[in-house]
Biopython code that builds the backbone (N, CA, C, O; Angstrom):
import numpy as np
from Bio.PDB.StructureBuilder import StructureBuilder

atoms = [
    (1, "MET", "N", (-41.083, -100.510, -92.143)),
    (1, "MET", "CA", (-40.793, -99.038, -92.436)),
    (1, "MET", "C", (-41.796, -98.705, -93.533)),
    (1, "MET", "O", (-41.742, -99.188, -94.663)),
    (2, "LEU", "N", (-42.524, -98.020, -93.196)),
    (2, "LEU", "CA", (-43.504, -97.214, -94.133)),
    (2, "LEU", "C", (-42.741, -96.249, -95.156)),
    (2, "LEU", "O", (-41.991, -95.416, -94.647)),
    (3, "THR", "N", (-42.846, -96.276, -96.399)),
    (3, "THR", "CA", (-42.336, -95.320, -97.029)),
    (3, "THR", "C", (-43.236, -95.062, -98.400)),
    (3, "THR", "O", (-43.695, -95.933, -99.139)),
    (4, "ALA", "N", (-43.376, -93.448, -98.552)),
    (4, "ALA", "CA", (-44.132, -93.099, -99.655)),
    (4, "ALA", "C", (-43.270, -92.786, -100.829)),
    (4, "ALA", "O", (-42.120, -92.347, -100.795)),
    (5, "VAL", "N", (-43.940, -93.054, -101.794)),
    (5, "VAL", "CA", (-42.952, -93.114, -103.297)),
    (5, "VAL", "C", (-43.692, -92.096, -103.996)),
    (5, "VAL", "O", (-44.898, -91.959, -103.786)),
    (6, "TYR", "N", (-42.869, -91.146, -105.067)),
    (6, "TYR", "CA", (-43.515, -90.290, -105.720)),
    (6, "TYR", "C", (-42.673, -90.406, -107.231)),
    (6, "TYR", "O", (-41.483, -90.690, -107.367)),
    (7, "LYS", "N", (-43.576, -90.127, -108.212)),
    (7, "LYS", "CA", (-42.747, -90.119, -109.362)),
    (7, "LYS", "C", (-42.400, -88.600, -110.101)),
    (7, "LYS", "O", (-43.133, -87.635, -109.886)),
    (8, "SER", "N", (-41.448, -88.526, -110.806)),
    (8, "SER", "CA", (-41.137, -87.146, -110.951)),
    (8, "SER", "C", (-41.810, -86.907, -112.597)),
    (8, "SER", "O", (-41.673, -87.625, -113.587)),
    (9, "LYS", "N", (-42.499, -85.739, -112.452)),
    (9, "LYS", "CA", (-43.041, -85.328, -114.020)),
    (9, "LYS", "C", (-41.831, -84.729, -114.916)),
    (9, "LYS", "O", (-41.921, -84.689, -116.144)),
    (10, "LYS", "N", (-40.884, -84.343, -114.331)),
    (10, "LYS", "CA", (-39.798, -83.794, -115.125)),
    (10, "LYS", "C", (-38.624, -84.947, -115.580)),
    (10, "LYS", "O", (-38.080, -84.762, -116.668)),
    (11, "LYS", "N", (-38.349, -85.762, -115.023)),
    (11, "LYS", "CA", (-37.627, -86.752, -115.367)),
    (11, "LYS", "C", (-38.022, -88.237, -115.139)),
    (11, "LYS", "O", (-38.152, -88.815, -114.060)),
    (12, "ALA", "N", (-38.198, -88.771, -116.515)),
    (12, "ALA", "CA", (-38.762, -90.166, -116.801)),
    (12, "ALA", "C", (-38.079, -90.967, -116.034)),
    (12, "ALA", "O", (-36.877, -90.878, -115.781)),
    (13, "ASP", "N", (-39.088, -92.033, -115.521)),
    (13, "ASP", "CA", (-38.502, -93.286, -114.556)),
    (13, "ASP", "C", (-37.742, -92.836, -113.319)),
    (13, "ASP", "O", (-36.959, -93.654, -112.836)),
    (14, "SER", "N", (-37.849, -91.816, -112.822)),
    (14, "SER", "CA", (-37.157, -91.318, -111.725)),
    (14, "SER", "C", (-38.442, -91.369, -110.574)),
    (14, "SER", "O", (-39.595, -91.008, -110.807)),
    (15, "PHE", "N", (-37.920, -91.924, -109.255)),
    (15, "PHE", "CA", (-38.900, -91.862, -108.169)),
    (15, "PHE", "C", (-38.044, -91.351, -106.890)),
    (15, "PHE", "O", (-36.818, -91.372, -106.773)),
    (16, "LEU", "N", (-38.978, -90.902, -105.992)),
    (16, "LEU", "CA", (-38.311, -90.294, -104.824)),
    (16, "LEU", "C", (-39.195, -91.050, -103.885)),
    (16, "LEU", "O", (-40.399, -91.261, -104.033)),
    (17, "PHE", "N", (-38.318, -91.483, -102.757)),
    (17, "PHE", "CA", (-39.032, -92.386, -101.382)),
    (17, "PHE", "C", (-38.792, -91.485, -100.438)),
    (17, "PHE", "O", (-37.731, -90.861, -100.460)),
    (18, "ILE", "N", (-39.638, -91.294, -99.559)),
    (18, "ILE", "CA", (-39.569, -90.391, -98.388)),
    (18, "ILE", "C", (-40.359, -91.123, -97.373)),
    (18, "ILE", "O", (-41.278, -91.913, -97.586)),
    (19, "GLU", "N", (-39.783, -90.682, -96.046)),
    (19, "GLU", "CA", (-40.320, -91.448, -95.055)),
    (19, "GLU", "C", (-41.769, -91.332, -94.529)),
    (19, "GLU", "O", (-42.304, -92.266, -93.931)),
    (20, "LYS", "N", (-42.401, -90.125, -94.776)),
    (20, "LYS", "CA", (-43.686, -89.669, -94.488)),
    (20, "LYS", "C", (-44.418, -89.201, -95.634)),
    (20, "LYS", "O", (-43.750, -88.458, -96.352)),
    (21, "ARG", "N", (-45.815, -89.460, -96.085)),
    (21, "ARG", "CA", (-46.375, -88.929, -97.323)),
    (21, "ARG", "C", (-46.269, -87.497, -97.330)),
    (21, "ARG", "O", (-46.504, -86.960, -96.247)),
    (22, "ASP", "N", (-45.961, -86.732, -98.321)),
    (22, "ASP", "CA", (-46.185, -85.359, -98.320)),
    (22, "ASP", "C", (-45.274, -84.639, -97.548)),
    (22, "ASP", "O", (-45.429, -83.430, -97.379)),
    (23, "ASP", "N", (-44.227, -85.325, -97.002)),
    (23, "ASP", "CA", (-43.233, -84.474, -95.862)),
    (23, "ASP", "C", (-41.852, -84.410, -96.780)),
    (23, "ASP", "O", (-41.179, -85.413, -97.019)),
    (24, "PHE", "N", (-41.542, -83.120, -97.244)),
    (24, "PHE", "CA", (-40.525, -83.077, -98.415)),
    (24, "PHE", "C", (-39.382, -82.338, -97.454)),
    (24, "PHE", "O", (-38.389, -82.002, -98.098)),
    (25, "THR", "N", (-39.338, -82.041, -96.118)),
    (25, "THR", "CA", (-38.581, -81.435, -95.357)),
    (25, "THR", "C", (-37.175, -81.926, -95.646)),
    (25, "THR", "O", (-36.316, -81.079, -95.893)),
    (26, "LYS", "N", (-36.880, -83.126, -95.640)),
    (26, "LYS", "CA", (-35.511, -83.716, -95.466)),
    (26, "LYS", "C", (-34.666, -83.711, -96.986)),
    (26, "LYS", "O", (-33.469, -83.982, -97.084)),
    (27, "VAL", "N", (-35.580, -83.337, -98.161)),
    (27, "VAL", "CA", (-35.288, -83.358, -99.352)),
    (27, "VAL", "C", (-34.633, -82.251, -99.656)),
    (27, "VAL", "O", (-35.178, -81.158, -99.502)),
    (28, "PRO", "N", (-33.388, -82.364, -100.125)),
    (28, "PRO", "CA", (-32.634, -80.626, -100.334)),
    (28, "PRO", "C", (-33.500, -80.104, -101.461)),
    (28, "PRO", "O", (-34.021, -80.834, -102.304)),
    (29, "GLU", "N", (-33.631, -78.609, -101.407)),
    (29, "GLU", "CA", (-34.288, -77.973, -102.291)),
    (29, "GLU", "C", (-33.804, -78.082, -103.642)),
    (29, "GLU", "O", (-34.689, -78.003, -104.494)),
    (30, "PRO", "N", (-32.305, -78.288, -104.173)),
    (30, "PRO", "CA", (-32.037, -78.341, -105.272)),
    (30, "PRO", "C", (-32.386, -79.711, -106.084)),
    (30, "PRO", "O", (-32.562, -79.770, -107.301)),
    (31, "LEU", "N", (-32.435, -80.533, -105.392)),
    (31, "LEU", "CA", (-32.992, -81.951, -105.785)),
    (31, "LEU", "C", (-34.550, -81.771, -106.046)),
    (31, "LEU", "O", (-35.020, -82.156, -107.117)),
    (32, "MET", "N", (-35.273, -81.245, -105.167)),
    (32, "MET", "CA", (-36.715, -80.795, -105.505)),
    (32, "MET", "C", (-37.090, -80.270, -106.790)),
    (32, "MET", "O", (-38.065, -80.656, -107.435)),
    (33, "ALA", "N", (-36.013, -79.082, -107.251)),
    (33, "ALA", "CA", (-36.215, -78.573, -108.219)),
    (33, "ALA", "C", (-35.777, -79.304, -109.666)),
    (33, "ALA", "O", (-36.231, -78.946, -110.753)),
    (34, "MET", "N", (-35.085, -80.084, -109.534)),
    (34, "MET", "CA", (-34.591, -80.992, -110.403)),
    (34, "MET", "C", (-35.723, -81.932, -110.525)),
    (34, "MET", "O", (-36.164, -82.195, -111.643)),
    (35, "PHE", "N", (-36.192, -82.421, -109.536)),
    (35, "PHE", "CA", (-37.348, -83.573, -109.688)),
    (35, "PHE", "C", (-38.580, -83.048, -110.028)),
    (35, "PHE", "O", (-39.445, -83.776, -110.516)),
    (36, "GLY", "N", (-38.764, -81.868, -109.829)),
    (36, "GLY", "CA", (-40.347, -81.202, -110.155)),
    (36, "GLY", "C", (-41.236, -81.470, -109.201)),
    (36, "GLY", "O", (-40.928, -81.796, -108.055)),
    (37, "GLN", "N", (-42.289, -81.356, -109.593)),
    (37, "GLN", "CA", (-43.554, -81.445, -108.776)),
    (37, "GLN", "C", (-43.703, -82.873, -108.620)),
    (37, "GLN", "O", (-43.817, -83.530, -109.655)),
    (38, "PRO", "N", (-43.724, -83.519, -107.409)),
    (38, "PRO", "CA", (-43.803, -85.221, -107.143)),
    (38, "PRO", "C", (-45.326, -85.340, -107.393)),
    (38, "PRO", "O", (-46.253, -84.564, -107.157)),
    (39, "LYS", "N", (-45.290, -86.183, -107.773)),
    (39, "LYS", "CA", (-46.690, -87.246, -108.209)),
    (39, "LYS", "C", (-46.732, -88.509, -107.359)),
    (39, "LYS", "O", (-46.118, -89.536, -107.648)),
    (40, "TYR", "N", (-47.597, -88.333, -106.163)),
    (40, "TYR", "CA", (-47.702, -89.733, -105.374)),
    (40, "TYR", "C", (-48.048, -90.782, -106.111)),
    (40, "TYR", "O", (-48.835, -90.611, -107.041)),
    (41, "VAL", "N", (-47.429, -92.289, -105.780)),
    (41, "VAL", "CA", (-47.517, -93.508, -106.622)),
    (41, "VAL", "C", (-48.153, -93.959, -105.508)),
    (41, "VAL", "O", (-49.371, -93.806, -105.590)),
    (42, "MET", "N", (-47.704, -94.558, -104.300)),
    (42, "MET", "CA", (-47.870, -95.161, -103.602)),
    (42, "MET", "C", (-47.313, -95.263, -101.934)),
    (42, "MET", "O", (-46.276, -94.648, -101.688)),
    (43, "LEU", "N", (-47.825, -95.844, -101.067)),
    (43, "LEU", "CA", (-47.267, -95.947, -99.630)),
    (43, "LEU", "C", (-47.097, -97.581, -99.672)),
    (43, "LEU", "O", (-48.038, -98.356, -99.844)),
    (44, "ILE", "N", (-45.618, -97.992, -99.469)),
    (44, "ILE", "CA", (-45.181, -99.298, -99.184)),
    (44, "ILE", "C", (-44.656, -99.780, -97.840)),
    (44, "ILE", "O", (-44.100, -98.860, -97.241)),
    (45, "ASN", "N", (-44.657, -100.461, -97.450)),
    (45, "ASN", "CA", (-44.050, -101.055, -96.159)),
    (45, "ASN", "C", (-42.769, -101.888, -96.521)),
    (45, "ASN", "O", (-42.952, -103.012, -96.989)),
    (46, "LEU", "N", (-41.565, -101.458, -96.356)),
    (46, "LEU", "CA", (-40.255, -101.927, -96.641)),
    (46, "LEU", "C", (-40.004, -103.137, -95.663)),
    (46, "LEU", "O", (-39.079, -103.883, -95.987)),
    (47, "ALA", "N", (-40.583, -103.386, -94.705)),
    (47, "ALA", "CA", (-40.240, -104.229, -94.068)),
    (47, "ALA", "C", (-40.876, -105.736, -94.369)),
    (47, "ALA", "O", (-40.339, -106.771, -93.975)),
    (48, "LYS", "N", (-42.011, -105.690, -95.072)),
    (48, "LYS", "CA", (-42.408, -106.764, -95.615)),
    (48, "LYS", "C", (-42.127, -107.084, -96.971)),
    (48, "LYS", "O", (-42.774, -107.900, -97.628)),
    (49, "ARG", "N", (-41.160, -106.436, -97.379)),
    (49, "ARG", "CA", (-40.603, -106.881, -99.054)),
    (49, "ARG", "C", (-39.367, -107.472, -99.174)),
    (49, "ARG", "O", (-38.440, -107.131, -98.440)),
    (50, "GLU", "N", (-39.255, -108.284, -99.983)),
    (50, "GLU", "CA", (-37.930, -108.765, -100.012)),
    (50, "GLU", "C", (-37.213, -108.426, -101.421)),
    (50, "GLU", "O", (-36.137, -108.939, -101.727)),
    (51, "VAL", "N", (-37.808, -107.643, -102.134)),
    (51, "VAL", "CA", (-37.168, -107.142, -103.302)),
    (51, "VAL", "C", (-37.976, -105.797, -103.684)),
    (51, "VAL", "O", (-39.118, -105.612, -103.264)),
    (52, "LEU", "N", (-37.411, -105.021, -104.377)),
    (52, "LEU", "CA", (-38.031, -103.702, -104.614)),
    (52, "LEU", "C", (-37.956, -103.184, -105.996)),
    (52, "LEU", "O", (-37.329, -102.137, -106.157)),
    (53, "GLY", "N", (-38.466, -103.720, -106.952)),
    (53, "GLY", "CA", (-38.118, -103.466, -108.582)),
    (53, "GLY", "C", (-36.484, -103.305, -108.741)),
    (53, "GLY", "O", (-35.595, -104.107, -108.452)),
    (54, "THR", "N", (-36.412, -102.062, -109.268)),
    (54, "THR", "CA", (-34.975, -102.063, -109.778)),
    (54, "THR", "C", (-33.933, -101.594, -108.673)),
    (54, "THR", "O", (-32.724, -101.788, -108.801)),
    (55, "ALA", "N", (-34.502, -100.964, -107.579)),
    (55, "ALA", "CA", (-33.764, -100.486, -106.500)),
    (55, "ALA", "C", (-33.340, -101.497, -105.550)),
    (55, "ALA", "O", (-34.051, -102.487, -105.379)),
    (56, "ASP", "N", (-32.040, -101.320, -104.794)),
    (56, "ASP", "CA", (-31.845, -102.374, -104.123)),
    (56, "ASP", "C", (-32.436, -102.016, -102.795)),
    (56, "ASP", "O", (-32.240, -100.865, -102.408)),
    (57, "LEU", "N", (-33.177, -102.882, -101.989)),
    (57, "LEU", "CA", (-33.849, -102.739, -100.921)),
    (57, "LEU", "C", (-33.128, -102.333, -99.792)),
    (57, "LEU", "O", (-33.586, -101.451, -99.064)),
    (58, "GLU", "N", (-31.944, -102.927, -99.537)),
    (58, "GLU", "CA", (-31.132, -102.494, -98.395)),
    (58, "GLU", "C", (-30.655, -100.953, -98.534)),
    (58, "GLU", "O", (-30.598, -100.162, -97.593)),
    (59, "THR", "N", (-30.359, -100.702, -99.736)),
    (59, "THR", "CA", (-29.746, -99.479, -99.893)),
    (59, "THR", "C", (-30.902, -98.193, -99.972)),
    (59, "THR", "O", (-30.633, -96.998, -99.854)),
    (60, "VAL", "N", (-32.129, -98.733, -100.184)),
    (60, "VAL", "CA", (-33.122, -97.580, -99.908)),
    (60, "VAL", "C", (-33.499, -97.718, -98.439)),
    (60, "VAL", "O", (-34.017, -96.668, -98.059)),
    (61, "LYS", "N", (-33.437, -98.495, -97.623)),
    (61, "LYS", "CA", (-33.780, -98.583, -96.488)),
    (61, "LYS", "C", (-32.685, -97.684, -95.609)),
    (61, "LYS", "O", (-32.988, -96.969, -94.654)),
    (62, "ALA", "N", (-31.281, -97.887, -96.171)),
    (62, "ALA", "CA", (-30.256, -97.250, -95.481)),
    (62, "ALA", "C", (-30.289, -95.829, -95.750)),
    (62, "ALA", "O", (-29.752, -95.103, -94.913)),
    (63, "ALA", "N", (-30.847, -95.278, -96.816)),
    (63, "ALA", "CA", (-30.834, -93.951, -97.116)),
    (63, "ALA", "C", (-31.848, -93.232, -96.387)),
    (63, "ALA", "O", (-31.689, -92.079, -95.986)),
    (64, "LEU", "N", (-33.013, -93.998, -96.199)),
    (64, "LEU", "CA", (-34.051, -93.422, -95.787)),
    (64, "LEU", "C", (-33.897, -93.115, -94.216)),
    (64, "LEU", "O", (-34.475, -92.246, -93.565)),
    (65, "THR", "N", (-32.920, -94.105, -93.770)),
    (65, "THR", "CA", (-32.571, -94.057, -92.238)),
    (65, "THR", "C", (-31.759, -92.780, -92.127)),
    (65, "THR", "O", (-32.110, -91.924, -91.315)),
    (66, "GLU", "N", (-30.712, -92.607, -92.882)),
    (66, "GLU", "CA", (-29.679, -91.732, -92.758)),
    (66, "GLU", "C", (-29.771, -90.498, -93.662)),
    (66, "GLU", "O", (-28.767, -89.787, -93.611)),
    (67, "LYS", "N", (-30.518, -90.182, -94.286)),
    (67, "LYS", "CA", (-31.170, -89.118, -95.198)),
    (67, "LYS", "C", (-32.358, -88.618, -94.844)),
    (67, "LYS", "O", (-32.583, -87.446, -94.541)),
    (68, "GLY", "N", (-33.278, -89.688, -94.889)),
    (68, "GLY", "CA", (-34.970, -89.074, -94.821)),
    (68, "GLY", "C", (-35.220, -89.395, -96.021)),
    (68, "GLY", "O", (-36.448, -89.374, -96.098)),
    (69, "TYR", "N", (-34.752, -89.709, -97.103)),
    (69, "TYR", "CA", (-34.971, -89.913, -98.489)),
    (69, "TYR", "C", (-34.288, -90.873, -99.568)),
    (69, "TYR", "O", (-33.094, -91.077, -99.346)),
    (70, "TYR", "N", (-34.691, -91.346, -100.417)),
    (70, "TYR", "CA", (-33.877, -92.102, -101.735)),
    (70, "TYR", "C", (-34.321, -91.710, -102.976)),
    (70, "TYR", "O", (-35.534, -91.801, -103.167)),
    (71, "LEU", "N", (-33.460, -91.197, -104.079)),
    (71, "LEU", "CA", (-33.812, -91.058, -105.108)),
    (71, "LEU", "C", (-33.505, -92.058, -106.238)),
    (71, "LEU", "O", (-32.353, -92.231, -106.634)),
    (72, "GLN", "N", (-34.392, -92.604, -106.663)),
    (72, "GLN", "CA", (-34.065, -93.875, -107.641)),
    (72, "GLN", "C", (-34.145, -93.340, -109.231)),
    (72, "GLN", "O", (-35.197, -93.089, -109.819)),
    (73, "ILE", "N", (-33.044, -93.246, -109.689)),
    (73, "ILE", "CA", (-32.952, -92.808, -111.486)),
    (73, "ILE", "C", (-32.725, -94.266, -112.282)),
    (73, "ILE", "O", (-32.288, -95.336, -111.858)),
    (74, "PRO", "N", (-33.121, -93.936, -113.387)),
    (74, "PRO", "CA", (-32.804, -94.989, -114.324)),
    (74, "PRO", "C", (-31.260, -95.240, -114.522)),
    (74, "PRO", "O", (-30.449, -94.335, -114.326)),
    (75, "PRO", "N", (-30.902, -96.453, -114.903)),
    (75, "PRO", "CA", (-29.419, -96.557, -115.110)),
    (75, "PRO", "C", (-29.152, -95.701, -116.710)),
    (75, "PRO", "O", (-30.019, -95.415, -117.536)),
    (76, "PRO", "N", (-27.995, -95.492, -116.769)),
    (76, "PRO", "CA", (-27.666, -94.564, -117.830)),
    (76, "PRO", "C", (-27.684, -95.633, -119.127)),
    (76, "PRO", "O", (-27.211, -96.769, -119.107)),
    (77, "GLN", "N", (-28.283, -95.045, -120.144)),
    (77, "GLN", "CA", (-28.549, -95.869, -121.433)),
    (77, "GLN", "C", (-27.203, -96.178, -121.907)),
    (77, "GLN", "O", (-26.230, -95.475, -121.633)),
    (78, "GLU", "N", (-27.148, -97.428, -122.750)),
    (78, "GLU", "CA", (-25.764, -97.714, -123.229)),
    (78, "GLU", "C", (-25.600, -96.849, -124.650)),
    (78, "GLU", "O", (-26.515, -96.298, -125.261)),
    (79, "ASN", "N", (-24.332, -96.878, -124.971)),
    (79, "ASN", "CA", (-24.112, -96.006, -126.125)),
    (79, "ASN", "C", (-23.730, -97.429, -127.208)),
    (79, "ASN", "O", (-22.593, -97.817, -127.479)),
    (80, "LEU", "N", (-24.802, -97.923, -127.611)),
    (80, "LEU", "CA", (-24.174, -99.152, -128.629)),
    (80, "LEU", "C", (-23.149, -98.853, -129.590)),
    (80, "LEU", "O", (-22.187, -99.612, -129.700)),
    (81, "LEU", "N", (-23.275, -97.679, -130.394)),
    (81, "LEU", "CA", (-22.227, -97.261, -131.151)),
    (81, "LEU", "C", (-20.879, -97.161, -130.674)),
    (81, "LEU", "O", (-19.952, -97.368, -131.457)),
    (82, "SER", "N", (-20.624, -96.802, -129.216)),
    (82, "SER", "CA", (-19.394, -96.630, -128.566)),
    (82, "SER", "C", (-18.835, -98.217, -128.325)),
    (82, "SER", "O", (-17.715, -98.643, -128.609)),
    (83, "GLN", "N", (-19.742, -98.812, -127.832)),
    (83, "GLN", "CA", (-19.526, -100.426, -127.648)),
    (83, "GLN", "C", (-19.424, -101.075, -128.688)),
    (83, "GLN", "O", (-19.397, -102.284, -128.457)),
    (84, "LEU", "N", (-19.329, -100.722, -130.105)),
    (84, "LEU", "CA", (-19.221, -101.423, -130.966)),
    (84, "LEU", "C", (-17.641, -101.303, -131.320)),
    (84, "LEU", "O", (-16.779, -102.176, -131.424)),
    (85, "ARG", "N", (-17.586, -99.883, -131.469)),
    (85, "ARG", "CA", (-16.183, -99.537, -131.634)),
    (85, "ARG", "C", (-15.153, -99.830, -130.987)),
    (85, "ARG", "O", (-14.015, -99.897, -131.451)),
    (86, "LYS", "N", (-15.596, -100.089, -129.490)),
    (86, "LYS", "CA", (-14.593, -100.568, -128.546)),
    (86, "LYS", "C", (-14.173, -102.004, -129.083)),
    (86, "LYS", "O", (-13.019, -102.421, -129.184)),
    (87, "GLU", "N", (-15.213, -102.599, -129.368)),
    (87, "GLU", "CA", (-14.829, -104.215, -129.504)),
    (87, "GLU", "C", (-14.394, -104.309, -130.758)),
    (87, "GLU", "O", (-13.940, -105.408, -131.075)),
    (88, "ASN", "N", (-14.404, -103.386, -131.637)),
    (88, "ASN", "CA", (-13.702, -103.427, -133.122)),
    (88, "ASN", "C", (-12.392, -102.898, -132.765)),
    (88, "ASN", "O", (-11.502, -103.430, -133.430)),
    (89, "GLY", "N", (-11.921, -101.899, -131.815)),
    (89, "GLY", "CA", (-10.691, -101.566, -131.826)),
    (89, "GLY", "C", (-10.675, -100.126, -132.548)),
    (89, "GLY", "O", (-9.608, -99.674, -132.963)),
    (90, "ALA", "N", (-11.872, -99.423, -132.686)),
    (90, "ALA", "CA", (-12.049, -98.244, -133.150)),
    (90, "ALA", "C", (-12.350, -97.071, -132.240)),
    (90, "ALA", "O", (-12.920, -96.096, -132.731)),
    (91, "GLU", "N", (-12.053, -97.076, -131.098)),
    (91, "GLU", "CA", (-12.856, -96.207, -130.026)),
    (91, "GLU", "C", (-12.181, -94.848, -130.179)),
    (91, "GLU", "O", (-12.771, -93.810, -129.881)),
    (92, "ASN", "N", (-10.882, -94.872, -130.667)),
    (92, "ASN", "CA", (-10.356, -93.385, -130.766)),
    (92, "ASN", "C", (-10.688, -92.702, -132.508)),
    (92, "ASN", "O", (-10.099, -91.693, -132.895)),
    (93, "ASP", "N", (-11.288, -93.145, -133.027)),
    (93, "ASP", "CA", (-11.681, -92.597, -134.474)),
    (93, "ASP", "C", (-12.851, -91.526, -134.253)),
    (93, "ASP", "O", (-13.345, -90.943, -135.218)),
]
sb = StructureBuilder()
sb.init_structure("model")
sb.init_model(0)
sb.init_chain("A")
sb.init_seg("    ")
for serial, (resi, resn, name, xyz) in enumerate(atoms, 1):
    if name == "N":
        sb.init_residue(resn, " ", resi, " ")
    sb.init_atom(name, np.array(xyz, "f"), 0.0, 1.0, " ", f" {name:<3s}", serial, name[0])
structure = sb.get_structure()
């Protein structure tokens, strides 16, 4: 299963996986507007991979099969101050 990978110029550490290079027809227009002008990164064969960076390989394959694309966004950043407050019982202050 070949997939083309693009990175976003607007959203740091966001990547778009599509079935065919430069074919964004299956990607919803609002997503493309949010993503910005895609920058081609690489073409990879998912069938020959066991892991795929931070994305779950099976999730990526399923999304490509069902929707024709997969959007990888970075996990939300931890709010260390909120976490410290919760640990110290001061979360409502």
